[in-house]
C-alpha positions in Angstrom: 25.1 7.7 0.7 24.3 5.2 -2.4 22.1 6.5 -5.3 20.5 3.4 -7.6 18.3 4.1 -10.8 16.9 1.5 -13.5 18.0 2.7 -16.9 18.7 -0.5 -19.0 18.6 1.2 -22.2 21.0 4.3 -21.3 24.6 4.7 -22.5 25.4 7.1 -19.8 23.7 8.3 -16.6 24.8 10.9 -14.1 23.7 12.3 -11.1 23.3 15.9 -10.1 23.6 16.4 -6.2 25.6 17.9 -3.8 26.3 20.7 -5.7 28.4 18.5 -8.8 27.6 15.9 -11.4 28.5 12.4 -10.5 29.0 9.5 -13.1 27.1 6.6 -12.7 28.4 3.0 -12.8 26.1 0.7 -14.9 25.6 -2.7 -13.0 23.5 -5.7 -13.7 20.1 -5.5 -14.9 20.1 -1.9 -16.0 20.8 -0.5 -12.5 23.0 2.7 -12.4 24.6 3.4 -9.4 26.9 6.2 -7.3 28.1 6.6 -4.0 27.8 10.6 -3.0 29.3 11.8 0.3 27.8 13.8 2.7 24.2 13.4 0.8 21.5 12.2 3.4 17.9 13.1 4.3 16.8 16.3 2.5 19.4 16.6 -0.1 17.9 17.2 -3.8 19.5 15.3 -6.8 18.1 14.7 -10.3 19.5 12.4 -13.2 20.4 12.8 -16.6 20.1 10.1 -18.8 22.5 10.2 -22.1 22.7 14.0 -22.1 19.1 14.2 -21.5 17.3 16.1 -18.4 17.4 16.8 -15.4 14.8 14.3 -14.5 13.3 13.2 -11.3 13.9 10.0 -9.8 11.3 7.5 -11.0 11.1 6.3 -7.1 11.3 9.8 -6.0 10.2 9.6 -2.3 9.8 13.5 -2.4 9.4 15.9 -4.8 9.2 19.6 -2.5 9.4 21.8 -5.7 6.7 19.9 -7.6 6.1 17.4 -10.6 9.1 19.4 -12.4 11.5 20.0 -10.1 14.3 17.7 -8.2 13.9 14.7 -6.2 14.9 14.9 -2.2 16.1 12.3 -0.3 13.1 11.0 2.2 14.3 8.8 5.2 10.9 7.0 6.2 12.9 5.6 9.8 13.0 9.5 11.0 9.4 9.6 11.2 8.1 8.8 14.8 5.2 6.9 14.8 2.9 6.4 17.9 0.5 3.7 16.4 2.1 0.8 18.5 -1.1 -0.4 19.7 -2.8 -0.6 16.0 -3.3 -4.3 15.1 -5.2 -3.7 11.5 -8.8 -3.8 10.5 -10.7 -6.4 8.7 -12.6 -5.5 5.4 -15.5 -7.6 6.6 -18.6 -5.9 8.4 -16.3 -2.8 7.8 -18.0 0.8 6.6 -15.7 2.8 4.7 -15.6 6.8 4.0 -14.2 8.2 0.8 -12.9 11.5 0.8 -10.6 13.9 -1.6 -8.1 15.4 0.9 -8.4 18.7 -1.3 -12.0 19.5 -0.7 -12.6 17.7 2.4 -11.7 21.0 4.5 -11.3 24.5 3.4 -7.4 24.4 4.1 -7.5 21.0 1.9 -4.2 19.6 3.8 -3.8 15.8 5.9 -3.6 18.6 9.0 -6.9 20.1 8.7 -8.3 16.3 7.7 -7.1 15.0 11.2 -9.1 18.1 12.9 -12.2 16.2 11.6 -11.6 12.7 12.6 -13.9 12.8 15.9 -16.9 13.5 13.1 -15.9 10.0 11.5 -15.6 8.7 14.9 -19.0 9.5 15.9 -20.5 8.3 12.4 -18.9 5.0 13.2 -16.8 4.3 10.1 -14.0 1.9 10.1 -11.7 2.9 6.9 -11.2 6.3 5.2 -10.2 5.8 1.6 -8.2 8.1 0.6 -8.1 9.3 -3.0 -4.5 9.8 -4.9 -2.1 11.6 -3.1 1.0 11.3 -5.4 2.4 14.7 -6.9 0.0 16.1 -9.7 0.4 19.0 -12.0 -0.4 22.3 -10.6 -2.4 23.2 -7.2 -5.3 21.1 -7.5 -6.7 17.8 -9.1 -8.6 14.7 -8.2 -5.1 12.7 -8.4 -5.5 10.3 -11.1 -3.3 12.4 -13.4 -0.4 11.6 -10.6 3.4 10.8 -11.5 6.2 10.2 -9.4 4.3 7.4 -7.8 6.3 6.8 -4.6 6.0 10.2 -3.4 3.4 12.6 -1.9 1.8 15.9 -2.8 3.5 18.4 -1.1 0.6 20.9 -1.3 -1.4 18.5 0.9 1.4 17.8 3.4 4.0 15.6 1.7 5.0 12.1 3.2 5.3 13.5 7.1 1.5 14.9 6.6 0.3 11.1 4.9 2.4 9.6 8.2 0.5 11.9 10.7 -3.0 11.5 9.4 -2.5 7.6 9.4 -0.7 7.9 12.8 -3.9 10.2 13.9 -6.6 7.5 12.0 -5.3 4.7 14.0 -5.3 6.4 17.1 -8.8 7.1 16.5 -9.6 3.3 15.9 -9.8 4.1 11.7 -8.4 2.0 9.3 -6.5 4.1 6.1 -7.2 2.7 2.2 -5.4 4.5 -0.1 -6.3 4.8 -3.8 -3.2 4.4 -6.1 -3.3 4.2 -9.9 -1.8 1.7 -11.9 -3.0 1.7 -14.9 -1.6 5.0 -16.5 0.4 8.0 -15.1 -0.7 11.9 -16.2 0.1 13.5 -18.8 2.1 16.3 -17.5 5.4 15.8 -15.6 5.7 11.9 -16.5 9.3 11.7 -16.8 9.5 7.7 -16.8 10.3 7.5 -20.8 13.9 8.5 -20.9 14.9 5.9 -18.1 13.6 2.3 -19.4 10.5 0.6 -21.2 7.9 1.8 -18.8 5.3 1.9 -21.2 4.2 -0.8 -24.2 3.8 2.2 -27.0 0.0 2.0 -27.3 -2.5 3.8 -25.7 -4.1 1.1 -23.2 -7.2 3.3 -22.3 -8.9 6.9 -22.8 -6.4 7.9 -19.6 -2.9 7.4 -21.2 -0.4 5.2 -22.8 -0.7 1.6 -21.4 1.8 0.7 -19.1 4.2 -2.5 -20.0 3.5 -5.5 -17.8 3.7 -8.4 -20.5 6.3 -7.1 -23.0 10.2 -7.1 -22.6 11.9 -5.6 -19.8 8.2 -5.9 -17.8 9.7 -7.9 -14.9 11.3 -4.7 -13.3 8.2 -2.6 -14.8 6.3 -4.7 -12.7 8.2 -4.8 -9.7 8.2 -1.0 -9.7 4.5 -1.1 -9.1 4.3 -3.8 -6.5 7.3 -2.2 -4.7 5.1 1.0 -4.8 2.1 -1.0 -3.1 4.6 -2.2 -0.9 6.0 1.0 0.2 2.4 2.4 1.0 1.6 -0.5 3.6 4.7 -1.3 5.0 6.5 2.4 5.3 2.9 4.6 5.7 1.3 1.9 7.9 -1.6 1.8 5.3 -3.9 -0.9 5.6 -5.3 -1.2 2.3 -5.0 -0.5 -1.5 -7.9 0.6 -3.6 -6.7 -0.1 -7.3 -8.0 2.2 -9.9 -9.8 1.1 -13.0 -7.9 -2.6 -13.1 -9.5 -3.6 -16.4 -7.3 -1.1 -18.1 -4.1 -3.1 -17.0 -3.1 -4.7 -20.0 -1.7 -8.2 -18.8 -0.7 -11.3 -20.7 1.4 -13.1 -18.6 0.6 -16.2 -17.2 0.4 -14.8 -14.0 -1.1 -11.5 -14.0 0.2 -8.4 -11.8 -3.0 -8.4 -9.8 -2.4 -12.0 -8.8 1.3 -11.4 -8.4 0.3 -8.3 -6.1 -2.0 -10.0 -4.0 1.1 -12.5 -3.1 3.3 -10.0 -2.1 0.5 -8.1 0.0 -0.4 -11.7 1.7 3.4 -12.2 2.5 3.4 -9.2 3.9 0.5 -9.3 6.1 2.2 -12.1 7.5 5.3 -10.3 8.2 3.3 -7.3 10.1 1.1 -9.4 11.5 -2.0 -6.9 10.6 -4.6 -7.6 7.7 -3.9 -6.0 4.7 -6.8 -5.1 1.6 -6.3 -5.1 -2.2 -9.9 -3.4 -3.3 -10.4 -3.3 -7.3 -12.0 -1.0 -9.2 -13.4 -3.2 -12.1 -16.3 -3.0 -14.4 -15.8 -6.8 -15.7 -18.6 -8.1 -13.4 -15.9 -10.9 -13.2 -15.7 -13.1 -10.1 -12.4 -14.2 -10.4 -11.0 -10.4 -9.3 -12.3 -11.8 -5.7 -11.8 -15.4 -5.5 -8.4 -16.6 -3.8 -5.4 -17.6 -5.5 -5.7 -21.1 -4.6 -9.0 -21.3 -6.0 -7.4 -19.7 -9.5 -8.6 -16.4 -8.7 -6.7 -12.8 -8.9 -6.7 -12.7 -4.8 -8.4 -9.3 -4.3 -10.2 -8.5 -1.1 -13.1 -7.3 -2.8 -13.9 -5.0 -5.7 -16.4 -1.8 -6.7 -19.6 -3.0 -7.9 -21.0 -0.5 -10.4 -23.9 -2.7 -10.6 -25.1 -1.9 -7.5 -25.0 1.6 -7.4 -26.5 1.9 -10.4 -29.7 0.0 -8.9 -29.6 2.2 -5.9 -29.4 5.3 -7.8 -32.2 4.3 -10.2 -34.4 3.6 -7.3 -34.3 6.7 -5.5 -33.3 9.1 -8.3 -35.9 7.7 -11.3 -33.0 8.5 -13.5 -32.7 6.2 -16.8 -30.1 7.6 -19.5 -27.1 6.4 -20.5 -25.9 3.3 -18.6 -29.0 3.7 -16.1 -30.8 1.8 -18.7 -30.8 -1.4 -17.5 -31.2 -0.5 -14.0 -34.5 1.5 -14.0 -36.7 -0.8 -12.6 -37.3 -2.4 -9.2 -36.5 -5.8 -10.3 -32.9 -5.3 -11.4 -32.2 -3.8 -7.8 -33.9 -6.8 -6.3 -31.5 -9.0 -8.0 -28.4 -7.0 -7.5 -29.6 -7.3 -4.0 -29.6 -10.7 -4.0 -26.7 -11.6 -6.6 -24.4 -9.0 -6.3 -24.7 -8.0 -10.3 -27.2 -7.2 -12.6 -25.1 -8.1 -15.8 -24.0 -11.9 -14.8 -24.0 -12.8 -18.7 -27.2 -10.8 -19.3 -27.5 -8.4 -22.3 -26.1 -5.2 -21.5 -27.8 -2.5 -23.5 -24.9 0.3 -22.7 -22.1 -1.9 -24.2 -24.5 -3.7 -26.9 -22.9 -6.9 -25.6 -23.6 -9.6 -23.3 -21.7 -8.8 -20.0 -20.4 -10.5 -16.5 -20.7 -13.8 -14.9 -22.5 -15.2 -12.1 -21.1 -14.3 -8.7 -22.4 -17.8 -7.0 -20.7 -18.5 -3.7 -19.0 -15.0 -3.4 -19.8 -13.5 -0.1 -21.5 -10.0 -0.3 -18.6 -7.9 1.8 -16.3 -8.8 -1.2 -18.4 -6.3 -2.9 -18.1 -2.7 -2.1 -21.0 -0.8 -2.8 -21.8 3.1 -2.9 -24.9 5.2 -3.4 -22.4 8.0 -4.6 -18.5 8.1 -5.0 -16.3 10.6 -6.5 -16.7 9.4 -10.1 -20.6 9.0 -9.8 -20.9 12.4 -8.7 -17.7 14.1 -10.4 -18.6 12.5 -13.7 -21.8 14.7 -13.6 -21.3 18.0 -15.7 -22.7 19.8 -13.1 -21.1 17.4 -10.1 -24.4 17.5 -8.3 -25.0 15.1 -5.7 -28.3 13.2 -4.9 -31.1 15.2 -2.8 -32.0 14.6 0.8 -34.9 12.1 0.1 -33.3 9.9 -2.0 -30.5 9.8 0.1 -32.3 9.3 3.1 -34.0 5.8 1.2 -30.5 4.7 -0.3 -28.8 5.0 2.7 -31.4 3.0 4.1 -30.9 0.4 1.4 -27.2 0.3 1.4 -26.3 0.1 5.2 -28.7 -2.7 5.5 -27.7 -4.6 2.2 -24.9 -7.6 2.7 -22.5 -5.6 0.6 -19.3 -3.3 2.5 -20.8 0.3 2.1 -19.2 3.1 1.3 -19.7 6.8 1.5 -18.6 9.7 -0.1 -17.5 13.0 1.8 -20.6 15.0 3.2 -23.0 12.2 1.7 -23.9 11.8 5.2 -25.4 15.4 6.0 -26.6 15.7 2.7 -23.7 18.2 1.5 -24.7 20.6 -1.4 -21.5 21.4 -2.9 -21.3 19.6 -5.8 -18.0 17.3 -6.5 -16.9 18.9 -9.8 -14.0 17.3 -12.4 -10.9 19.9 -11.7 -7.4 19.9 -12.5 -4.4 22.7 -12.9 -2.4 21.6 -15.6 0.8 23.9 -16.5 1.4 23.2 -20.0 -1.4 25.7 -21.9 -2.3 22.7 -24.6 -3.4 20.8 -21.9 -5.1 23.5 -19.7 -6.9 24.5 -22.4 -8.3 21.3 -24.5 -9.1 19.6 -21.0 -12.8 20.8 -21.0 -12.9 19.5 -24.7 -11.2 16.2 -23.7 -13.4 15.7 -20.6 -16.6 16.1 -22.9 -15.7 13.7 -25.3 -15.1 11.0 -22.7 -18.3 11.0 -21.9 -20.0 11.2 -25.0 -23.0 8.6 -25.4 -23.7 8.9 -21.5 -26.6 10.5 -21.8 -25.8 13.9 -20.5 -26.3 17.5 -22.3 -22.4 18.4 -21.3 -22.5 21.9 -20.1 -19.9 21.5 -17.1 -17.6 24.4 -15.7 -14.2 24.8 -16.8 -11.9 22.1 -15.1 -9.0 24.7 -15.0 -10.8 27.2 -13.6 -9.6 27.7 -9.7 -13.5 28.5 -8.7 -14.2 24.9 -10.0 -12.4 23.6 -7.5 -13.4 26.0 -4.7 -17.2 25.2 -5.2 -16.2 21.6 -4.7 -14.8 21.9 -0.8 -17.5 21.0 1.6 -19.4 23.5 3.7 -19.1 22.3 7.1 -21.4 24.8 8.3 -24.2 23.0 6.7 -24.2 20.2 9.6 -25.4 22.4 11.7 -28.8 23.1 9.6 -32.0 21.3 11.3 -32.7 18.8 8.0 -28.6 18.2 7.1 -28.4 17.0 11.2 -31.1 15.0 11.0 -29.8 13.2 7.9 -26.4 12.7 9.7 -28.2 11.3 12.8 -30.0 9.3 10.3 -27.0 7.6 9.0 -25.4 7.7 12.6 -28.5 5.3 13.8 -28.1 3.2 10.3 -24.4 2.1 11.0 -25.1 1.8 14.7 -27.9 -0.7 14.0 -25.9 -2.3 11.2 -23.2 -3.4 13.9 -25.6 -4.0 16.5 -27.6 -6.7 14.7 -25.4 -9.7 12.9 -28.4 -9.9 10.5 -27.7 -6.3 8.9 -24.1 -7.2 7.9 -24.7 -11.0 7.1 -22.8 -11.4 3.6 -24.6 -14.6 2.4 -26.3 -13.3 -0.4 -28.2 -16.4 -1.0 -29.9 -15.8 2.3 -31.4 -12.1 1.3 -34.9 -12.5 0.1 -36.6 -9.6 -2.1 -40.4 -8.8 -2.7 -41.1 -5.7 -5.0 -44.4 -3.9 -5.9 -45.0 -4.6 -9.5 -46.3 -1.1 -9.8 -42.7 -0.2 -8.8 -43.9 1.8 -5.9 -42.5 -0.2 -3.0 -39.6 -3.0 -2.1 -39.0 -5.5 0.9 -35.6 -6.9 2.0 -35.4 -9.8 4.3 -32.4 -10.1 6.3 -33.0 -13.0 8.0 -35.8 -12.4 10.5 -35.5 -8.5 9.7 -37.8 -6.7 7.2 -36.4 -3.7 5.3 -39.3 -2.2 3.7 -38.8 0.8 1.4 -41.7 3.3 0.0 -40.2 4.9 -2.8 -43.7 6.8 -3.8 -44.7 10.2 -3.5 -47.6 9.1 -1.5 -48.1 6.6 1.0 -48.4 2.9 0.6 -48.6 -0.6 1.9 -46.5 -3.1 2.3 -46.6 -6.5 3.2 -45.0 -6.9 6.2 -46.2 -8.5 9.8 -47.0 -6.7 12.4 -44.2 -6.7 15.0 -41.3 -4.0 16.3 -40.0 -1.3 14.4 -36.3 -0.7 15.1 -35.7 2.1 12.9 -37.6 4.4 10.8 -37.3 7.6 8.5 -40.5 8.8 9.4 -43.8 7.3 11.6 -44.7 4.6 10.1 -48.4 2.9 11.1 -49.3 -0.8 10.9 -52.7 -1.0 8.9 -53.4 -4.3 10.0 -51.9 -7.3 11.3 -50.4 -8.5 7.9 -49.3 -5.0 6.5 -47.3 -1.8 7.1 -48.7 1.8 5.9 -45.5 3.7 5.1 -45.3 7.7 4.3 -44.3 8.9 1.0 -40.5 8.3 0.5 -40.0 6.9 3.7 -38.3 3.4 5.0 -38.6 1.4 8.2 -36.5 -1.6 9.7 -38.9 -4.0 11.3 -38.6 -7.2 13.4 -42.0 -8.8 12.8 -43.3 -11.2 15.7 -43.1 -14.8 15.4 
């Protein structure tokens, strides 16, 4: 078997494998190689670079002993797939469900998550979006401190565990989106520095050193990340990638990494014969992110849209601190529902500058919208979720909007367990400083920071979903509401129509109610603590959270904190 590693600045590279130390030969482009007889699937190995190490392989496919242990040879062809009939799934018209493997079930494994797929099938979601699965320090982490980006966390089940999960999702008719992090690597177990110029030498973001995407040696660095993306889509049968914080990618080259990645993924989709999606997390409010390559864009299939979340959150929670300040009034929600973003060149009080550009001509399905996600819950000191009344109204608007809706695990039944920030750093200095670092990250966000210690195991355990809640009456009722909303969205084309220019919104000057028109359908919401009359002509109520009453032929009486989807008579 031939082992290869890129180390262009090294003078000597050696392979530790099969009980011996093997000198490697330098080849073209700084690639070193050696053939070792008898090495095969499962063989443990590591590298020494100029006498330093041993280090795991930068492209390690498996880390059976964790991030500080040796790599193991992993042959993709040894896994037997059963998803031969799977033809992929388009993001258009889809509903996404985000989950964290470690807290989705008590066991926190891919195998246990497979047992919950019938719940997701009954909910009628189209994709699961899995938070990052790369190896991390310790036994618990959100996943954004990952290293060994080509490997899979052994705590969850390793490479075969992920493949089994994807295989089971496809058999159930559900696509899989994987969250990947290319803007930084975790501070612990990051052994890329001795090998090659993977980093630019400056702080790229709050989370770590900037990845070298445009400096000397960056051609191979870019191939490292593009090759990683291709691996997930090709070898793990993943249907799409969610790219973490792309605004933290520092790339001044003529062709941005995202455009290069988009072209590679398009070519791979043609080869595989199934659609592949790229979803960017970006707070730039720049429509070029989701415009096609031939139109001068970066070619992303879709992007997360914080403005939609903020406007929905303010409307159902009443909060207005920090970055919520500009979104506190209902006209902000009305603009977001018809334009996709609030800040399209307008002044952002949180940033103290103008922000964004208009998304004119961009279809709504290219904006992934949510009422809750891991960030918006977990970045609160107490990891607290929205209460049931807020979820009821927020879900009603989200699932009738022109955007691609995304739910966060447990949201559909109003889970009471928090989703806290947790980690398990091995180094004492990182472990002891994590709480203070987290508090500094959110200075100016308007929170009185009183968060539990991220390193305490109880912080992680408290974040696990309690599936017994589903059986409780009020939680079961909310779950049925979510199921009905998704079913209605899929039954009525007006509710999934992505053309934002066709959405009309009326708001109460006093901030009590809102009516969103989706074609001939009216989505009427009463946010107030008392009943309210909204201007919806008489007709058929298709779905309601509570029993509405027709006040007269030109208005509808909604109970406190309720909503209805109506089809007025012609």
